[in-house]
N, C-alpha and C positions, 0 to 999 in steps of 0.2 A: 437474585443474588446480593449480596452484598457492596460485591468489591468491584463490580462490572465495568460501573464510568471507571475506576485509577486503573484496572488492568487494560482498557479501550487507551486510555491516554495514554498509558506505557510505549501502547503495542503503536501508539501513533511516533511518537518519538522512537522510540526504533527500527519504524518504517521508513524515516528519514535521516538517522546514522545510515542504514544501510546504503542508503545513494552516495553515499561518500564510498563503501568497499568496492574491490572489484568483484565484478557480475563475471564475468568470462573473461578465458586469456587467448590471444589468437597466435597460435604458436608463428606461425610464416609472417608474421607482420610485426609481431613481439609485442604485442601491446596489449594493455587491459581497457577494458570497457565497461564503463559503471552507468550511475543517474544522471553527471554531472558528464561524462565525457562520452558521450558515445556516438563519436565517429572515427570512424577506425581508417574510409579513405574518404578519394573525393564522388565515389559511388557508394559507398556500404558508410551513412551517417544516419547513426538512430535516434541523433536528439538529445535534447535534457531533459531525458526522462522525471527531473527535480523538482520541475516548476509542474507539472500534474497532481505527482505524487501530492508536494507539500501544497495545494492548493485544494483537493481532497481530503487530506490529513486537515487541513487548519482547519476547515468546514464542520470536521468532524468533533475534535478536539472543542471548539463551540458545541455543537450540538452534544456531548458528553457534560459539559458543564452548565448549561441552562438547561431548568428542572421546567420545560411548557413542554407539552404534547409534542409540538408544532418539530420542536427541534427533535425529539425524537423518534421522530416520521420521517424527519430530514436524513438525522442518519442511518438509517435503513436503508436506503435509496441510495446514499454517497458512498456507504462504506458495503454495496453490488458493485456503485461502478466503479470504486479501488482497488476490490478484487478481481474482477474481470480488465482492471488494467494492470496488473500484478502477472495475472494468466496471461493475457499478453505479450508482457514484455520476458517471461520467461519464455513461451517459444521463441518468438524473435528473433533474443538474443541468442538463444543455443541452439540454434536452426542452420544444420549444416548447408556451405556455400560453395560449388565449384568445385565436390569433394573431400572439404574441408572440413572439421566438427573442431567449433571452438571446446576450450576446459573447464565444463563449467564451475563456479567457485561458489563455495557455501552461501553467499549472500545474497545468490538469485535464489537458492531455496528458499532462507529466510525472509527474503522479498513476498514472494507468497505466501509463505507460515503464517506473517504477524499479520497481513492483509486481509487475512482469513481469519486471525484472531481479532480485528478492528470489524468483522462484518459480524460474526459470531456475538461480540458485546454491544451491538449496537440492537441487535434484538432482544436482548434482554436488559432495558431500560429502568432506574433504579426512577420512579413517580410516584409522588407521593399523593394519593387518590381522595380527592371531597366528595364522603359521603352525602346525599342531600335527605334532610330531615322528611320520614314517611309522616305524613297528614291521617 
């Protein structure tokens, strides 16, 4: 595929952008949780998810830009870890607690979609292979 690296980099930047948007809204507390503010109360603190997503997306952007086999193999692994982290965030943030379910926002769905796109683009590297001359 011709544009896999560009699509992967754009999905990476989009994923970081989604960390700033609200992921869930908790009506009883009247707060929005996102990748930067994951603290609903003292007992309910999800942390700053942008740190881990930012770390993995930075590694993937470097992997998309470097034209070496090790970088493309690293992208496959890091993309899978980032996708698993996005699924974990989807489950944890949208889970019902104490009989009350938070309202899921579109950015939470977009997080999983963009992480999936990044992982898929990591499977299709643009790599120029050099063939050895036959003797």
